[in-house]
C-alpha positions in Angstrom: 30.0 -71.4 -85.4 32.6 -72.0 -88.1 34.0 -68.4 -87.6 34.2 -69.0 -83.9 36.2 -72.2 -84.5 38.6 -70.4 -86.9 39.0 -67.5 -84.4 39.8 -69.6 -81.3 40.8 -73.2 -82.3 44.0 -74.1 -84.1 43.3 -76.7 -86.9 44.4 -77.5 -90.4 41.9 -75.2 -92.1 43.4 -72.1 -90.5 46.9 -73.5 -90.7 46.9 -73.9 -86.9 46.8 -70.2 -86.5 43.5 -69.0 -84.9 42.5 -65.6 -86.3 42.7 -64.0 -82.8 46.3 -65.0 -82.5 47.5 -63.6 -85.8 49.0 -60.2 -86.0 45.7 -58.5 -86.5 44.1 -60.3 -83.6 46.9 -59.6 -81.2 46.9 -55.9 -82.3 43.1 -55.8 -81.5 43.7 -57.3 -78.0 46.5 -54.7 -77.3 44.3 -51.9 -78.5 41.4 -53.1 -76.4 43.4 -53.6 -73.2 45.3 -50.2 -73.5 42.2 -48.4 -74.8 40.1 -49.6 -71.9 42.7 -48.5 -69.3 43.1 -45.1 -70.9 39.3 -44.8 -71.2 39.0 -45.6 -67.5 41.5 -42.8 -66.6 39.7 -40.4 -68.9 36.3 -41.3 -67.3 37.8 -40.5 -63.8 38.8 -37.1 -65.0 35.4 -36.5 -66.6 33.7 -37.4 -63.3 36.0 -35.1 -61.4 35.5 -32.1 -63.7 31.8 -32.5 -64.4 29.1 -30.5 -62.7 26.5 -32.9 -63.9 28.1 -36.3 -63.0 28.8 -37.5 -59.5 31.6 -39.9 -58.9 30.7 -40.8 -55.3 27.0 -41.5 -54.8 25.5 -41.7 -51.3 22.9 -44.3 -52.5 25.7 -46.6 -53.7 27.6 -46.3 -50.5 24.4 -47.2 -48.5 23.9 -50.3 -50.6 27.6 -51.3 -50.2 27.4 -50.8 -46.4 24.3 -52.9 -46.2 25.8 -55.6 -48.3 28.8 -55.8 -45.9 26.5 -55.9 -42.9 24.5 -58.7 -44.5 27.7 -60.7 -45.2 28.5 -60.3 -41.5 25.0 -61.4 -40.4 23.9 -58.0 -39.3 20.7 -56.2 -40.0 20.6 -53.6 -42.8 20.7 -49.9 -41.9 17.7 -47.7 -42.7 18.2 -44.4 -44.4 17.1 -41.5 -42.2 16.5 -38.1 -43.8 17.6 -36.3 -40.6 20.9 -38.1 -40.6 21.3 -37.2 -44.3 20.7 -33.6 -43.3 23.3 -33.8 -40.5 25.8 -35.4 -42.9 25.2 -32.6 -45.4 25.7 -30.0 -42.8 29.1 -31.5 -41.9 30.1 -32.0 -45.5 29.2 -28.4 -46.4 31.2 -27.1 -43.4 34.3 -29.0 -44.4 33.9 -27.8 -48.0 33.3 -24.2 -47.0 36.3 -24.1 -44.5 38.7 -26.4 -46.3 39.4 -28.8 -43.5 39.2 -32.6 -43.3 38.8 -33.8 -39.7 36.2 -35.1 -37.3 36.5 -31.9 -35.3 36.1 -28.6 -37.1 38.6 -25.7 -36.7 36.2 -23.9 -34.4 35.8 -26.9 -32.1 32.6 -28.5 -33.3 32.6 -32.3 -32.8 30.9 -34.8 -35.1 28.0 -35.0 -32.7 27.3 -31.2 -33.0 25.8 -31.8 -36.5 23.5 -34.6 -35.2 22.1 -32.0 -32.7 21.8 -29.3 -35.3 19.8 -31.5 -37.6 17.5 -32.5 -34.7 18.6 -36.2 -34.4 18.3 -37.4 -30.8 20.7 -40.3 -30.7 21.5 -43.1 -28.3 24.5 -44.2 -30.4 26.3 -42.2 -33.1 29.2 -42.7 -35.4 31.0 -40.9 -38.3 33.2 -42.0 -41.2 34.9 -39.5 -43.5 36.6 -39.7 -46.9 38.2 -37.3 -49.3 39.9 -37.3 -52.7 38.0 -40.4 -53.9 36.4 -40.5 -57.3 34.9 -44.0 -57.0 32.1 -45.1 -54.7 33.3 -48.7 -54.4 36.8 -47.6 -53.5 35.5 -45.4 -50.7 33.7 -48.4 -49.1 36.6 -50.7 -49.6 38.9 -48.2 -47.9 36.6 -47.9 -44.9 36.2 -51.7 -44.7 40.0 -52.1 -44.7 40.4 -49.7 -41.8 39.6 -51.3 -38.4 37.9 -48.1 -37.0 35.8 -47.5 -40.0 34.9 -51.2 -40.3 33.8 -51.2 -36.7 31.4 -48.4 -37.5 30.0 -50.1 -40.6 29.5 -53.4 -38.6 28.4 -51.9 -35.3 25.2 -53.7 -34.3 24.1 -50.7 -32.1 23.5 -48.6 -35.2 20.2 -48.9 -37.0 20.2 -45.9 -39.3 22.5 -44.2 -41.8 22.8 -40.9 -43.6 25.4 -40.0 -46.2 26.2 -36.8 -48.0 28.9 -35.3 -50.2 30.0 -31.7 -51.0 32.4 -30.3 -53.5 35.2 -28.0 -52.3 38.9 -27.4 -52.0 41.3 -29.1 -49.7 45.0 -28.1 -49.6 44.5 -26.1 -52.7 43.0 -29.0 -54.8 39.3 -29.5 -55.8 37.9 -32.5 -54.1 34.8 -34.3 -52.9 34.1 -34.5 -49.2 32.2 -37.6 -48.1 30.4 -37.9 -44.7 28.9 -41.1 -43.5 26.9 -40.9 -40.3 25.5 -43.8 -38.3 22.9 -43.6 -35.5 20.3 -45.2 -33.4 17.6 -43.0 -32.1 16.7 -42.5 -28.5 13.1 -43.2 -27.5 11.2 -40.3 -26.1 11.0 -42.1 -22.7 14.8 -42.5 -22.6 15.7 -38.9 -23.3 16.0 -37.9 -19.7 19.2 -36.3 -18.5 21.2 -38.4 -16.2 24.2 -36.0 -15.7 27.6 -37.4 -16.3 28.1 -40.8 -17.8 28.4 -43.8 -15.5 31.2 -46.3 -15.8 30.9 -47.8 -19.2 30.2 -51.4 -19.7 30.9 -53.8 -22.6 29.1 -53.6 -25.9 28.6 -56.2 -28.5 31.0 -54.8 -31.1 33.5 -53.1 -28.8 34.0 -51.7 -25.3 33.5 -48.2 -23.9 36.4 -46.2 -22.6 36.7 -43.1 -20.5 36.0 -39.8 -22.2 39.7 -38.8 -21.8 40.4 -41.1 -24.8 38.8 -38.4 -27.0 39.0 -35.2 -25.1 39.8 -33.2 -28.2 36.5 -34.2 -29.9 34.0 -34.7 -27.1 35.2 -32.1 -24.6 32.1 -30.4 -23.1 29.6 -32.8 -24.6 27.8 -35.5 -22.7 29.0 -38.5 -24.8 31.0 -41.6 -24.0 33.5 -42.8 -26.7 33.0 -46.4 -27.8 36.2 -48.1 -29.1 37.0 -51.5 -30.5 39.9 -53.3 -29.0 41.5 -53.6 -32.5 41.4 -49.9 -33.2 44.6 -48.1 -32.4 46.6 -45.1 -33.7 50.2 -45.1 -34.7 51.3 -45.2 -31.0 49.2 -48.2 -30.2 46.7 -46.1 -28.3 43.0 -46.7 -28.7 41.0 -44.2 -30.7 37.3 -43.6 -30.9 35.0 -45.3 -33.3 31.7 -43.9 -32.1 30.0 -42.5 -29.0 27.0 -43.2 -26.7 24.9 -40.3 -25.6 25.5 -40.1 -21.8 22.2 -38.2 -21.4 20.3 -41.3 -22.3 19.6 -43.4 -19.2 21.4 -46.8 -18.9 19.4 -49.9 -18.3 18.1 -50.7 -14.8 21.3 -52.4 -13.8 23.5 -49.3 -13.3 26.5 -49.1 -15.6 25.3 -51.8 -18.0 24.2 -50.7 -21.4 21.1 -52.2 -23.1 21.8 -54.9 -25.6 21.8 -54.0 -29.3 18.4 -54.4 -30.9 17.8 -57.7 -32.5 16.9 -57.1 -36.1 16.0 -59.4 -38.9 19.0 -60.2 -41.2 17.8 -60.1 -44.8 19.7 -62.1 -47.5 18.6 -59.4 -50.0 18.5 -56.0 -48.3 16.7 -53.2 -50.1 18.7 -51.5 -52.8 18.8 -47.7 -52.8 20.9 -47.3 -56.0 20.1 -48.5 -59.6 22.5 -51.0 -61.2 23.6 -48.3 -63.6 24.4 -45.9 -60.7 26.5 -48.6 -59.0 28.4 -49.3 -62.2 28.9 -45.8 -63.6 29.9 -44.4 -60.2 32.9 -46.8 -60.0 35.5 -46.5 -62.8 37.5 -49.3 -61.1 34.5 -51.6 -61.2 34.0 -50.8 -64.9 37.6 -51.6 -65.6 37.4 -54.8 -63.6 34.4 -56.1 -65.5 35.8 -55.3 -68.9 39.2 -56.8 -68.0 37.5 -60.0 -66.6 35.8 -60.4 -70.0 39.1 -60.0 -71.9 40.8 -62.4 -69.4 38.1 -65.0 -70.1 38.6 -64.8 -73.8 42.4 -65.1 -73.4 41.9 -68.1 -71.1 39.7 -69.8 -73.7 42.3 -69.1 -76.4 45.0 -70.6 -74.2 43.1 -73.8 -73.5 42.1 -74.2 -77.2 45.7 -73.5 -78.4 47.6 -75.6 -75.9 45.5 -78.7 -76.1 46.3 -79.2 -79.8 49.9 -80.2 -80.8 51.0 -77.9 -83.6 54.2 -76.0 -84.6 52.9 -72.6 -83.4 52.1 -73.6 -79.8 55.2 -71.9 -78.2 54.7 -68.7 -80.2 51.0 -68.6 -79.4 51.6 -69.3 -75.7 54.2 -66.6 -75.5 51.8 -64.1 -77.2 49.0 -65.0 -74.7 51.4 -64.7 -71.8 52.5 -61.2 -72.9 48.8 -60.1 -73.3 48.0 -61.5 -69.8 50.9 -59.6 -68.2 49.8 -56.4 -70.0 46.3 -56.9 -68.7 47.4 -57.4 -65.1 49.9 -54.5 -65.2 47.4 -52.0 -66.6 44.7 -53.1 -64.2 47.0 -52.6 -61.2 48.1 -49.2 -62.6 44.7 -47.8 -63.5 42.4 -49.3 -60.8 43.2 -46.5 -58.4 43.4 -42.8 -59.4 46.9 -41.6 -60.0 48.3 -38.4 -58.4 45.6 -38.4 -55.7 46.1 -38.7 -52.0 43.1 -40.8 -50.9 42.3 -40.2 -47.2 39.7 -41.5 -44.7 39.0 -40.5 -41.1 
């Protein structure tokens, strides 16, 4: 206890100079702050170059998606192995052919992979990401994008499947991330109805005519579902997800069935271990360590400034410099440098 007091609190016995604010203590803080930032950058490079470590983990992304849905009073998504297989097919195709798009170079739409895997869907959606080396950052990027957020928080979706694949894009090695959403059609519903009827409103968006996504759904019996807030650079609506037009609407022609009412759990099941969630996110590791350092600096500031002594100004200046260094390095190293992060 005495050592703690000597380290943090200025008093006569330590000449009003806490050990942590002497030259050695300040050097220790600088080394810890800079070393943690450099270590975070080195860890990113290790994740990218390792064949044994994964930087973007599907299980972590599933947990993050369900956490966001719980915070928005929506039911958690269930992991479906068939959706995982569909996501893996799409990820492998992008990695093999070196493209990053909802539609493949040979014209295959996102919904082609659902069919290939054998997933009979009523509703389906797709989110993509590339060049990320941090699971938490992928989910944050999706949640900050209106279209991707609409998919994550679409109450028509009940199931999820995520897969990744290693490949090259524009000459650079990268990780392709595919997140698929769906709700399965009941056997009794899977009767062909021909072309889609005039779409009606949905809980999390409205349907629009197929012409809004001709390049992706041409030749397929699907109806794009868009959110009013989702637009491209020209202010035009773009698709978020689709409804299978071969699934019969409800008895009232043109009106879609309401989304299923599912129980909202305050603690949805976790698919990733705590260690996986932490180790797959260099930015989260950096944040946790820096928060700890920041708390120590705050305690030092409160202990130093509450006592009147001749070193207050000098100590306050040292603490301010350390705090600014902490903030600057966090902003610099929280995202990967020299990488073009992309989502679709």
